[in-house]
Backbone as JSON, one array per atom type, in Angstrom:
{
  "sequence": "MNNIYMPSPYKILDIQQVTNIEWLFKVEFDRADEINYGQFIQISIPKVGEAPISVTEFNAEEGWIEFLIRKVGKVTDVLFDLKAGDTLFLRGPYGNGFPFDEKYKDKHLVIVAGGSGCGPVRSMINAVHKKFESVKKMELILGFKDTNCIIFKDEIGSWQKENNLVLTVDKMCEGDSCDLGINEGLVTQHVDKLDLSNIDDLEVVIVGPPMMMKFAAMEFEKHGVPEEKIWLSFERKMSCAVGKCGHCKIDETYVCLEGPVFNYTKGKKLLD",
  "N": [[-15.85, -4.92, 19.16], [-14.8, -6.01, 16.37], [-12.98, -3.93, 14.46], [-13.11, -3.71, 10.03], [-11.56, -2.36, 9.09], [-9.45, -1.64, 10.24], [-5.76, -2.07, 10.54], [-2.68, -3.16, 11.1], [0.27, -2.88, 13.02], [3.71, -3.0, 11.2], [7.35, -4.29, 11.59], [9.36, -3.39, 9.01], [12.19, -4.96, 7.43], [14.07, -5.6, 5.54], [14.92, -3.37, 2.54], [15.51, -3.6, -0.33], [16.41, -2.55, -4.03], [14.86, -2.83, -7.4], [14.69, -2.3, -9.73], [15.43, 1.23, -11.2], [13.82, 2.63, -10.57], [11.48, 0.7, -8.98], [11.48, -1.04, -6.0], [12.04, -3.47, -3.5], [10.21, -4.52, -0.83], [10.81, -6.21, 2.26], [8.94, -7.29, 5.05], [8.07, -7.91, 8.22], [5.8, -10.94, 8.87], [3.06, -12.17, 10.53], [0.4, -13.42, 9.41], [1.5, -14.79, 7.71], [0.78, -16.92, 7.09], [-2.06, -17.74, 5.79], [-2.25, -16.71, 3.4], [-2.8, -16.74, 0.12], [-1.33, -17.11, -3.56], [-0.98, -14.53, -5.45], [-3.19, -13.05, -3.9], [-3.63, -9.68, -2.06], [-2.81, -6.7, -0.2], [-3.23, -4.27, 2.35], [-1.55, -1.42, 2.17], [-0.99, 0.83, 4.51], [-0.39, 4.28, 5.84], [0.35, 6.15, 8.5], [-2.06, 9.18, 8.5], [-1.4, 9.67, 6.13], [-1.88, 7.29, 3.5], [-3.65, 4.99, 2.46], [-2.73, 2.25, 0.46], [-3.42, -0.41, -2.3], [-1.54, -3.28, -2.34], [0.27, -6.59, -3.92], [0.42, -9.35, -2.78], [4.52, -10.27, -3.4], [5.6, -12.44, -2.51], [6.06, -14.2, 0.02], [6.94, -16.46, 4.0], [5.63, -18.23, 5.34], [6.62, -19.17, 7.59], [8.9, -18.46, 8.59], [7.69, -16.14, 8.66], [7.48, -13.63, 7.48], [6.95, -11.43, 4.87], [6.69, -10.52, 1.18], [7.06, -7.25, -0.96], [6.41, -6.1, -4.09], [7.8, -2.63, -4.83], [6.45, 0.44, -6.54], [6.84, 4.0, -7.25], [4.82, 5.11, -7.46], [2.83, 7.36, -6.52], [1.01, 8.65, -3.74], [1.13, 7.7, -1.37], [3.14, 5.43, -2.09], [5.43, 7.12, -2.73], [5.83, 8.59, -0.14], [6.5, 5.79, 1.96], [8.73, 4.89, 0.13], [10.82, 6.86, 1.1], [11.19, 5.42, 4.06], [12.86, 3.44, 6.02], [14.81, 0.38, 7.07], [13.49, -1.63, 9.65], [11.3, 0.56, 10.73], [7.84, 1.3, 10.69], [5.38, -0.61, 9.1], [1.98, -0.24, 8.67], [-0.3, -2.2, 8.01], [-3.16, -4.46, 6.33], [-5.04, -7.37, 5.56], [-5.12, -11.02, 4.35], [-5.95, -10.29, 1.14], [-8.92, -10.57, -0.88], [-9.4, -13.45, -3.99], [-7.12, -15.12, -4.54], [-4.96, -17.28, -7.05], [-5.47, -20.18, -8.24], [-4.56, -22.66, -7.43], [-3.88, -25.29, -5.96], [-6.77, -26.02, -6.96], [-6.5, -26.24, -9.84], [-4.17, -26.02, -10.87], [-2.72, -27.84, -9.87], [-0.52, -30.72, -11.35], [-0.81, -30.04, -13.67], [0.17, -28.93, -16.9], [1.49, -25.58, -16.32], [1.24, -22.03, -18.34], [2.82, -19.28, -18.24], [2.52, -16.03, -18.29], [3.39, -13.13, -18.41], [3.6, -9.79, -17.88], [5.87, -6.66, -17.17], [5.57, -5.61, -14.09], [4.08, -6.79, -13.97], [4.84, -9.27, -12.93], [5.07, -9.08, -10.48], [2.63, -9.96, -8.91], [2.81, -12.96, -9.47], [5.34, -13.79, -9.42], [5.89, -15.66, -6.79], [3.95, -17.96, -6.74], [5.37, -18.85, -8.77], [7.78, -19.65, -7.72], [7.47, -21.49, -6.04], [6.42, -23.8, -7.4], [9.61, -23.87, -9.03], [10.64, -24.4, -7.11], [9.44, -26.76, -6.02], [7.94, -26.81, -4.22], [5.62, -26.77, -4.68], [3.67, -28.83, -7.26], [3.6, -29.33, -10.58], [2.91, -30.13, -13.57], [4.37, -29.33, -15.95], [6.26, -26.57, -16.48], [5.91, -23.15, -18.45], [7.5, -19.7, -19.23], [6.59, -17.08, -19.93], [8.03, -13.81, -20.14], [8.16, -10.2, -20.1], [9.57, -7.08, -20.81], [10.0, -3.73, -20.66], [12.48, -2.02, -21.56], [15.54, -3.54, -20.85], [16.28, -2.97, -18.09], [14.43, -2.71, -17.1], [13.37, -5.16, -16.5], [12.69, -7.59, -14.0], [14.09, -8.64, -11.01], [15.82, -10.4, -11.5], [18.03, -12.68, -10.92], [16.39, -14.88, -10.18], [14.95, -15.18, -12.01], [17.09, -16.72, -14.33], [17.51, -18.45, -12.8], [15.22, -19.81, -13.53], [15.22, -20.05, -15.49], [16.44, -22.81, -16.04], [15.18, -24.77, -15.27], [13.0, -24.65, -16.79], [11.25, -23.81, -19.91], [11.31, -20.85, -20.9], [10.88, -17.65, -21.98], [12.15, -14.64, -21.97], [11.46, -10.97, -22.93], [11.87, -7.84, -24.55], [9.96, -5.33, -25.28], [11.17, -3.59, -27.26], [14.28, -3.52, -28.42], [17.15, -1.45, -27.28], [20.13, 0.45, -28.31], [23.04, -0.43, -26.83], [21.92, -2.02, -25.0], [22.47, -4.88, -22.89], [22.02, -7.64, -21.49], [22.71, -11.23, -19.31], [20.94, -12.6, -20.31], [19.53, -13.81, -21.94], [18.18, -12.99, -24.8], [14.58, -11.71, -26.06], [13.71, -10.03, -28.37], [10.09, -7.94, -29.14], [6.93, -7.21, -28.0], [4.73, -9.88, -26.01], [2.13, -11.09, -26.84], [4.07, -12.21, -28.86], [5.33, -15.05, -29.04], [4.46, -16.95, -28.16], [4.21, -18.97, -30.33], [6.2, -20.32, -29.51], [5.57, -21.75, -26.63], [4.61, -25.34, -26.1], [2.0, -26.34, -26.97], [0.48, -29.16, -27.38], [-0.82, -29.93, -26.17], [-3.87, -29.34, -24.85], [-6.07, -30.79, -23.33], [-4.56, -30.48, -20.69], [-3.25, -28.56, -19.98], [-2.53, -24.92, -18.81], [-3.23, -21.77, -18.21], [-2.29, -18.72, -17.57], [-1.71, -15.44, -16.85], [-1.07, -12.25, -16.88], [-0.57, -8.78, -16.04], [-0.68, -5.38, -17.6], [-3.96, -4.35, -19.01], [-4.3, -3.47, -21.32], [-1.95, -5.62, -22.47], [-3.04, -8.32, -21.3], [-5.55, -8.44, -22.61], [-4.65, -9.21, -25.42], [-2.8, -10.74, -25.1], [-4.66, -13.16, -24.57], [-5.99, -13.3, -26.11], [-4.54, -14.29, -28.54], [-3.08, -16.94, -27.23], [-6.51, -17.6, -27.63], [-6.59, -18.26, -30.4], [-4.93, -20.23, -30.9], [-6.16, -22.17, -30.04], [-6.86, -22.66, -27.62], [-8.78, -23.5, -25.33], [-11.09, -20.74, -24.28], [-11.57, -21.31, -20.52], [-9.6, -22.4, -19.39], [-8.07, -20.07, -19.17], [-6.69, -18.16, -17.31], [-6.55, -14.1, -15.58], [-5.16, -11.41, -13.69], [-6.09, -8.97, -12.48], [-5.19, -5.81, -11.37], [-6.63, -2.93, -9.41], [-7.42, -0.04, -7.98], [-7.88, 0.0, -5.4], [-10.0, 0.56, -2.32], [-11.31, 0.05, -0.16], [-11.46, -2.3, 0.33], [-13.26, -4.23, 0.77], [-15.39, -4.85, -0.53], [-17.06, -2.64, 0.24], [-16.89, 0.29, -1.16], [-16.89, 0.7, -3.52], [-14.7, 1.51, -5.24], [-13.73, -0.06, -6.36], [-14.98, -1.03, -8.4], [-15.98, -2.86, -11.6], [-18.19, -2.38, -13.78], [-20.85, -4.25, -12.77], [-19.4, -6.18, -10.94], [-17.38, -6.69, -8.21], [-13.87, -6.22, -7.87], [-12.48, -6.66, -5.78], [-13.75, -8.18, -3.82], [-14.4, -10.51, -5.7], [-12.13, -11.49, -7.15], [-8.63, -10.63, -6.82], [-8.0, -12.26, -9.33], [-9.02, -13.31, -12.22], [-11.24, -16.34, -13.98], [-11.21, -16.16, -16.89], [-13.65, -16.11, -18.86], [-14.96, -14.9, -17.15], [-13.36, -12.79, -16.48], [-12.88, -11.25, -19.43], [-15.18, -9.67, -20.29], [-14.39, -7.47, -18.77], [-12.88, -6.86, -19.11], [-11.49, -3.27, -19.06]],
  "CA": [[-16.11, -5.16, 18.49], [-13.69, -5.94, 15.9], [-13.02, -3.02, 13.21], [-12.1, -4.57, 9.06], [-10.49, -1.16, 7.91], [-8.42, -1.82, 11.63], [-4.98, -2.25, 10.57], [-2.07, -3.5, 12.31], [1.61, -2.29, 12.58], [4.78, -4.38, 11.9], [8.83, -3.44, 11.05], [10.21, -3.14, 7.36], [13.26, -6.28, 7.18], [14.85, -5.31, 4.74], [14.81, -3.1, 1.28], [16.31, -4.29, -1.28], [16.6, -1.66, -5.38], [15.18, -3.76, -7.95], [15.01, -1.27, -11.39], [15.07, 2.86, -10.8], [11.35, 3.08, -9.81], [10.77, -0.43, -8.16], [11.92, -1.38, -4.38], [11.6, -4.87, -3.37], [10.35, -4.48, 0.64], [10.32, -7.46, 3.05], [7.97, -6.83, 6.07], [7.83, -8.99, 9.18], [3.74, -10.47, 9.15], [2.26, -12.97, 11.45], [-0.66, -13.92, 9.27], [1.65, -15.78, 6.46], [-0.02, -19.19, 5.83], [-3.52, -17.71, 5.76], [-1.74, -15.94, 2.03], [-2.53, -17.21, -1.24], [-0.47, -16.75, -4.84], [-1.69, -13.92, -5.43], [-3.12, -11.47, -2.96], [-3.2, -8.55, -2.15], [-2.09, -6.66, 1.5], [-3.43, -2.97, 2.01], [-0.22, -0.42, 3.02], [-1.03, 2.22, 5.13], [1.37, 5.36, 6.18], [-1.04, 7.2, 9.15], [-1.75, 10.86, 7.98], [-0.31, 9.46, 4.57], [-3.05, 7.12, 3.04], [-3.6, 3.38, 2.03], [-2.63, 1.83, -0.38], [-3.35, -2.39, -2.67], [-0.17, -3.76, -2.87], [0.36, -7.48, -4.65], [1.68, -9.77, -2.55], [5.3, -10.64, -4.84], [6.19, -13.15, -2.03], [5.48, -14.62, 1.95], [7.4, -17.36, 4.45], [4.39, -18.27, 7.21], [7.54, -20.72, 8.81], [10.08, -17.89, 8.9], [7.01, -14.55, 9.84], [7.12, -12.08, 6.34], [6.06, -10.91, 3.27], [7.59, -9.34, 0.69], [6.01, -6.34, -1.95], [7.44, -4.71, -5.16], [6.87, -1.08, -4.94], [6.91, 1.55, -7.57], [7.41, 5.15, -6.62], [3.89, 5.92, -8.31], [1.95, 7.81, -5.36], [1.33, 9.9, -2.47], [1.3, 7.0, -0.27], [4.44, 5.26, -2.81], [6.12, 8.49, -2.19], [6.49, 7.97, 1.28], [7.37, 4.2, 1.59], [10.78, 5.19, -0.25], [11.55, 7.73, 2.28], [10.87, 4.63, 4.72], [14.29, 2.26, 5.93], [14.66, -1.08, 7.71], [13.39, -1.16, 10.68], [10.63, 0.96, 10.86], [7.22, 0.7, 10.86], [4.19, -0.16, 8.65], [1.01, -0.28, 8.9], [-0.2, -3.91, 6.49], [-4.5, -4.74, 6.65], [-5.28, -7.69, 4.88], [-4.84, -10.55, 3.02], [-7.65, -9.4, 0.58], [-8.88, -10.82, -3.02], [-8.95, -14.42, -4.08], [-5.38, -15.2, -5.72], [-4.93, -18.24, -7.8], [-6.82, -21.64, -7.77], [-3.92, -23.08, -7.55], [-4.35, -26.59, -5.93], [-8.45, -26.78, -7.24], [-6.49, -25.79, -11.21], [-2.99, -25.9, -11.87], [-1.77, -29.2, -9.63], [-0.1, -31.41, -12.15], [-0.79, -30.16, -15.27], [1.41, -27.66, -17.52], [0.98, -24.18, -16.6], [1.29, -21.7, -18.62], [2.53, -18.01, -17.23], [2.63, -15.17, -19.14], [3.59, -11.6, -17.01], [4.28, -8.04, -18.14], [6.28, -5.68, -16.28], [5.35, -5.29, -12.88], [2.97, -7.9, -13.5], [5.36, -10.6, -12.12], [5.78, -9.42, -8.85], [1.66, -11.21, -8.09], [2.98, -14.74, -10.36], [6.58, -14.6, -8.29], [5.85, -16.54, -5.48], [3.78, -19.71, -7.09], [6.87, -19.28, -10.08], [9.08, -19.49, -7.03], [6.55, -22.57, -5.46], [6.72, -24.38, -8.32], [10.24, -23.91, -9.56], [11.18, -24.68, -6.16], [9.22, -27.97, -5.71], [7.28, -26.92, -3.12], [4.13, -27.22, -5.51], [3.35, -30.51, -8.48], [3.36, -29.45, -11.65], [3.93, -31.62, -15.49], [5.27, -28.72, -16.79], [6.16, -25.51, -16.31], [6.54, -22.07, -18.93], [7.01, -18.98, -18.62], [6.75, -15.31, -21.35], [7.81, -12.81, -19.38], [8.05, -9.62, -21.14], [9.48, -5.37, -20.48], [9.41, -2.13, -21.75], [13.36, -2.88, -22.27], [16.68, -5.04, -20.03], [16.59, -1.88, -17.45], [13.09, -2.32, -16.39], [13.36, -6.57, -15.33], [13.18, -7.27, -12.01], [14.1, -10.73, -10.09], [17.06, -10.96, -12.67], [18.84, -13.6, -10.4], [15.82, -15.58, -10.17], [15.15, -15.29, -14.18], [18.12, -17.32, -14.78], [17.01, -19.8, -12.09], [13.85, -20.56, -13.89], [15.65, -20.58, -16.62], [17.73, -23.5, -16.11], [14.64, -26.22, -15.77], [11.68, -24.14, -17.25], [11.1, -23.21, -20.97], [11.15, -19.36, -20.5], [11.0, -16.63, -23.16], [12.35, -13.4, -21.61], [11.82, -10.11, -23.75], [11.19, -6.63, -24.4], [9.44, -4.65, -26.5], [11.99, -2.63, -28.81], [15.9, -3.92, -28.44], [17.59, -0.32, -27.93], [20.87, 0.08, -28.45], [23.52, -0.5, -25.85], [20.87, -2.8, -24.04], [23.06, -6.32, -22.32], [21.65, -8.86, -20.76], [22.95, -12.46, -19.81], [19.6, -14.37, -19.73], [18.88, -14.27, -23.39], [16.73, -12.2, -24.2], [14.2, -11.72, -27.22], [12.98, -8.84, -29.18], [8.43, -7.77, -29.5], [6.21, -8.04, -27.34], [4.57, -11.47, -25.62], [1.96, -11.91, -27.99], [4.57, -12.58, -31.02], [6.52, -15.6, -28.97], [3.32, -17.77, -27.84], [4.17, -19.73, -30.42], [7.42, -20.98, -28.16], [5.52, -22.97, -25.85], [4.83, -26.14, -26.43], [0.97, -26.43, -26.77], [0.16, -29.61, -28.11], [-2.07, -31.08, -25.03], [-4.72, -28.21, -24.74], [-6.38, -30.58, -22.05], [-3.56, -29.96, -19.29], [-2.45, -26.73, -20.1], [-3.52, -24.0, -17.55], [-1.99, -20.38, -18.72], [-1.98, -17.47, -16.49], [-1.89, -14.03, -17.83], [-1.04, -10.42, -15.17], [-0.3, -7.88, -17.08], [-1.38, -4.35, -17.99], [-4.9, -4.66, -19.67], [-4.83, -4.63, -23.14], [-1.44, -7.05, -22.68], [-3.77, -9.25, -20.79], [-7.17, -8.51, -23.43], [-4.1, -9.47, -26.56], [-2.38, -12.48, -24.95], [-5.46, -14.08, -24.46], [-6.83, -13.53, -27.65], [-3.35, -14.9, -28.89], [-4.05, -18.35, -27.12], [-7.37, -18.47, -28.34], [-6.27, -18.04, -31.85], [-3.87, -21.39, -30.99], [-7.16, -23.18, -29.4], [-7.33, -22.7, -25.93], [-9.93, -23.04, -24.34], [-11.2, -19.68, -22.36], [-11.52, -21.9, -19.36], [-9.09, -22.26, -19.15], [-7.31, -18.46, -19.15], [-6.28, -16.27, -16.56], [-6.49, -12.83, -15.81], [-5.07, -10.95, -12.53], [-6.55, -7.78, -12.39], [-4.54, -4.35, -11.05], [-7.29, -1.99, -9.96], [-7.3, 1.19, -7.64], [-8.99, -1.28, -4.2], [-9.85, 1.19, -1.35], [-11.81, -0.48, 0.9], [-11.01, -4.2, 0.13], [-14.09, -5.05, 2.02], [-16.7, -4.95, -1.12], [-17.95, -1.25, 0.63], [-16.74, 1.96, -1.66], [-16.91, 0.43, -5.23], [-13.47, 1.9, -6.44], [-12.49, -0.94, -7.66], [-15.66, -2.0, -9.14], [-16.37, -2.81, -12.82], [-20.0, -3.09, -14.08], [-21.68, -5.31, -11.36], [-17.96, -7.14, -10.66], [-16.44, -6.06, -6.9], [-12.94, -6.66, -8.16], [-11.35, -6.71, -4.14], [-14.1, -10.03, -3.11], [-14.22, -11.76, -6.94], [-10.8, -11.63, -7.48], [-8.19, -9.96, -7.92], [-8.1, -13.29, -10.16], [-10.24, -14.14, -12.92], [-11.84, -17.19, -14.67], [-11.13, -15.77, -18.87], [-14.52, -16.22, -19.38], [-15.52, -13.27, -16.64], [-12.72, -11.46, -16.97], [-12.5, -10.74, -20.5], [-16.11, -8.76, -19.54], [-13.68, -7.32, -17.42], [-11.34, -5.78, -19.7], [-11.96, -2.12, -19.12]],
  "C": [[-14.94, -5.11, 17.25], [-13.9, -4.95, 13.83], [-12.48, -3.58, 11.88], [-11.82, -3.58, 9.23], [-9.75, -0.96, 9.85], [-6.95, -2.28, 11.02], [-3.44, -2.43, 10.99], [-0.17, -3.25, 11.48], [2.94, -3.87, 12.4], [5.97, -3.75, 10.83], [9.23, -4.3, 9.62], [11.41, -4.3, 8.06], [13.78, -5.81, 6.51], [14.12, -4.31, 3.42], [15.52, -3.02, 0.69], [15.68, -3.01, -3.27], [15.89, -3.09, -6.07], [15.53, -3.17, -9.49], [15.09, 0.79, -10.94], [14.54, 2.88, -10.06], [11.17, 1.86, -8.92], [11.97, -0.51, -6.72], [11.71, -3.08, -4.29], [11.66, -4.81, -1.13], [9.64, -5.58, 1.18], [10.2, -6.76, 4.33], [7.57, -8.02, 6.93], [5.99, -8.9, 8.67], [3.49, -11.45, 9.45], [1.33, -13.69, 10.98], [0.07, -14.69, 7.88], [0.91, -16.89, 5.5], [-1.36, -18.75, 6.02], [-3.87, -16.58, 4.06], [-1.96, -16.89, 1.16], [-1.75, -16.64, -2.98], [-1.8, -15.66, -4.84], [-3.0, -12.66, -5.33], [-2.86, -10.62, -3.05], [-2.79, -7.99, -0.56], [-3.07, -4.99, 0.64], [-2.23, -2.94, 3.08], [-0.93, 0.59, 3.41], [0.11, 3.03, 6.06], [0.3, 5.86, 7.25], [-0.42, 8.57, 8.87], [-1.53, 10.96, 6.16], [-1.78, 9.48, 3.29], [-2.78, 5.72, 2.7], [-3.94, 2.88, 0.46], [-2.15, 0.06, -0.92], [-2.07, -2.57, -3.03], [-0.67, -5.21, -3.21], [1.43, -8.11, -3.27], [2.93, -10.74, -3.16], [5.57, -12.06, -3.85], [6.46, -13.61, -0.31], [6.42, -16.13, 2.13], [6.19, -17.59, 5.59], [5.74, -19.06, 7.93], [8.08, -19.4, 9.83], [9.07, -15.98, 9.12], [6.94, -13.77, 8.65], [6.84, -12.01, 5.22], [6.83, -10.69, 2.65], [6.73, -8.65, -0.67], [6.26, -5.76, -3.03], [6.36, -3.74, -5.67], [7.96, -0.26, -5.67], [6.18, 2.69, -7.25], [5.54, 5.82, -7.69], [2.16, 7.07, -7.4], [2.01, 8.4, -4.12], [1.72, 9.21, -1.59], [3.54, 6.01, -0.86], [5.77, 6.56, -2.06], [7.01, 8.7, -0.91], [6.88, 6.79, 2.07], [8.89, 4.56, 0.75], [10.97, 5.74, 0.33], [12.08, 6.3, 4.12], [12.54, 4.2, 5.55], [14.29, 1.08, 6.95], [14.83, -0.76, 8.71], [11.94, -0.1, 11.67], [9.51, 0.06, 10.33], [6.69, 0.52, 9.11], [3.38, -0.59, 8.65], [0.02, -1.02, 7.76], [-2.57, -3.8, 7.89], [-4.39, -6.23, 5.99], [-4.89, -9.86, 5.3], [-6.13, -10.35, 2.35], [-7.59, -11.01, -0.93], [-8.35, -12.67, -2.91], [-8.02, -14.71, -5.73], [-6.03, -16.61, -6.83], [-5.46, -20.18, -7.68], [-5.8, -22.79, -8.14], [-3.84, -24.91, -7.5], [-5.35, -27.51, -6.37], [-8.12, -26.63, -9.09], [-5.29, -26.14, -11.92], [-2.31, -27.09, -11.4], [-1.67, -29.85, -10.45], [-1.05, -31.24, -13.35], [-0.22, -29.14, -15.8], [0.5, -26.19, -17.85], [2.24, -23.12, -17.28], [1.06, -20.34, -18.05], [2.87, -16.68, -17.73], [2.33, -13.44, -18.51], [4.3, -10.47, -17.85], [4.77, -7.65, -16.98], [6.83, -6.23, -14.73], [4.35, -6.85, -12.44], [3.54, -9.2, -13.62], [5.85, -10.43, -11.32], [4.09, -10.38, -8.36], [1.86, -12.14, -8.77], [4.28, -15.32, -9.81], [6.7, -15.87, -7.38], [4.68, -17.58, -6.09], [4.99, -20.08, -8.03], [7.8, -20.2, -8.79], [8.91, -21.22, -6.36], [6.57, -23.58, -6.08], [8.44, -25.23, -8.5], [11.16, -24.66, -7.87], [11.05, -26.12, -5.26], [8.9, -28.36, -4.79], [6.36, -26.76, -3.48], [4.69, -28.65, -7.18], [2.93, -29.79, -9.49], [3.72, -30.57, -13.02], [4.8, -30.6, -15.89], [5.17, -27.33, -16.73], [6.42, -23.88, -17.3], [6.49, -21.09, -19.24], [7.3, -17.94, -19.89], [6.76, -14.22, -20.79], [9.08, -11.47, -20.36], [7.92, -7.76, -20.49], [9.7, -4.75, -21.56], [11.51, -2.33, -22.76], [15.16, -3.32, -20.94], [16.85, -3.76, -19.14], [15.36, -2.19, -16.45], [12.97, -4.08, -15.72], [13.14, -6.55, -14.38], [13.18, -8.84, -11.98], [14.56, -11.01, -10.71], [17.64, -12.4, -12.46], [17.85, -14.86, -10.69], [15.26, -15.79, -11.88], [15.78, -15.83, -14.35], [18.64, -18.41, -13.9], [16.29, -20.36, -12.88], [14.56, -20.62, -14.51], [16.07, -21.96, -17.03], [17.09, -24.49, -15.92], [13.41, -26.31, -16.3], [11.91, -23.4, -18.62], [11.12, -21.64, -20.9], [11.48, -18.47, -21.54], [10.9, -15.21, -22.71], [12.79, -12.12, -23.03], [11.1, -9.02, -23.27], [10.58, -5.57, -25.65], [9.86, -4.26, -27.59], [13.47, -2.99, -27.76], [16.02, -2.11, -28.43], [19.15, -0.66, -27.18], [22.78, 0.41, -27.16], [22.67, -1.99, -24.6], [22.02, -4.17, -24.15], [22.17, -6.56, -21.86], [21.96, -10.26, -20.48], [22.41, -13.9, -19.69], [19.54, -14.4, -20.4], [17.71, -14.43, -23.85], [16.17, -11.79, -25.71], [13.47, -10.42, -27.28], [10.99, -8.86, -29.21], [7.83, -8.06, -28.43], [5.15, -9.4, -27.0], [3.81, -11.98, -26.48], [3.13, -12.87, -28.98], [4.92, -14.29, -30.04], [5.8, -17.1, -27.8], [4.13, -18.74, -28.61], [5.49, -21.24, -29.69], [6.85, -21.94, -27.39], [5.29, -24.35, -26.4], [3.03, -26.42, -25.91], [0.3, -27.41, -27.15], [-0.65, -30.48, -27.17], [-2.51, -30.0, -24.15], [-5.47, -29.3, -22.95], [-5.93, -30.55, -21.22], [-3.2, -29.49, -19.29], [-3.41, -25.94, -19.56], [-2.97, -22.75, -17.98], [-3.0, -19.05, -17.83], [-1.73, -16.96, -16.61], [-2.19, -12.7, -17.01], [0.36, -9.68, -16.3], [-0.85, -6.24, -16.81], [-3.23, -4.82, -19.12], [-5.26, -4.53, -20.67], [-3.86, -5.28, -23.52], [-2.77, -8.33, -21.87], [-4.97, -9.6, -22.1], [-5.65, -9.27, -24.76], [-3.78, -11.36, -26.44], [-4.02, -13.17, -24.89], [-6.04, -14.22, -25.67], [-5.84, -14.77, -28.42], [-3.64, -16.67, -29.27], [-5.49, -19.27, -28.0], [-7.34, -18.8, -29.73], [-5.28, -19.51, -31.97], [-4.57, -22.51, -29.99], [-7.3, -23.26, -28.02], [-8.31, -22.21, -25.12], [-10.03, -21.7, -23.39], [-11.45, -20.39, -20.98], [-10.57, -22.32, -18.77], [-7.29, -21.0, -19.08], [-7.73, -17.77, -18.01], [-6.48, -15.78, -15.66], [-6.06, -12.34, -14.16], [-5.1, -9.57, -12.46], [-6.33, -6.39, -11.8], [-5.25, -3.41, -10.81], [-7.07, -1.14, -8.2], [-8.63, 1.03, -5.99], [-9.04, 0.29, -3.26], [-10.49, 1.04, 0.16], [-11.27, -1.71, 1.51], [-11.76, -5.34, 0.77], [-15.46, -5.08, 0.67], [-17.21, -3.42, -0.35], [-17.99, -0.14, 0.08], [-17.33, 1.77, -2.83], [-15.65, 0.9, -6.19], [-13.22, 0.76, -7.24], [-13.88, -1.7, -8.1], [-16.08, -2.17, -10.92], [-17.76, -2.96, -13.42], [-20.16, -3.5, -12.28], [-20.61, -5.6, -10.21], [-17.28, -5.85, -9.18], [-14.99, -6.31, -7.24], [-12.46, -7.55, -7.02], [-12.28, -7.95, -3.9], [-14.19, -10.48, -4.21], [-13.16, -11.77, -6.98], [-9.66, -10.83, -6.85], [-8.24, -10.52, -9.53], [-9.18, -13.17, -10.78], [-10.69, -15.1, -13.64], [-11.52, -15.76, -16.48], [-13.14, -15.46, -19.04], [-15.86, -15.14, -18.47], [-14.42, -12.13, -16.86], [-12.31, -10.48, -18.46], [-13.38, -9.81, -20.82], [-15.48, -8.4, -18.81], [-13.28, -5.83, -17.56], [-12.04, -3.81, -19.91], [-10.84, -1.02, -19.65]]
}
């Protein structure tokens, strides 16, 4: 009988430091062809526990996935003691990702991400940027606490060359420096730098802390964007990831099953 909770062992291929507190783990994975942008994997370490981590990049042909991991708990504390060649236990992918083919393809795609919220959208941005997927236009607003917290700097530099990309930090600090062209202020303060002239052709993705998503969505509504054209991705403590434990529930909604990606028509009721 198949045990849906049973993870499989996979080898860590590479570990790279991204910021002072975040590292990128590249892990072999033989089910990368099943992954959709925005889905998550349950990572486990025997005798320690499990943690849900968004897939930040994947390659089905080469058989690997990447995770952006921040040291924030008992599982991730142990993860940071591992090295390339060590084994991780994975199960998944889980959840509903971004509906790219159904909703975003051949549209004007706007992505607003805050902090580690860049992780869940990175694979989709790269696919569009590298022409693996087709949209009419892509615009980005990426917000961080300060320049030391900016992740994927090399890729951001590449994205900037072909897309309207607004990079912003909450507040400039003395000595801050960045060669990517940086703005100051919350992501909501830069929505007017986007081309919102053709609402019918627009789809907006927002990923980040709950309050950031709430006010960013409200800002787009002020600019005339209908709520059905706005998409949110929720970070919750997924435990079973299959709708049994209830740890991720908001009211009667199991985020692990119906999310983590929600249309704002429903997502606006789930912001807690």
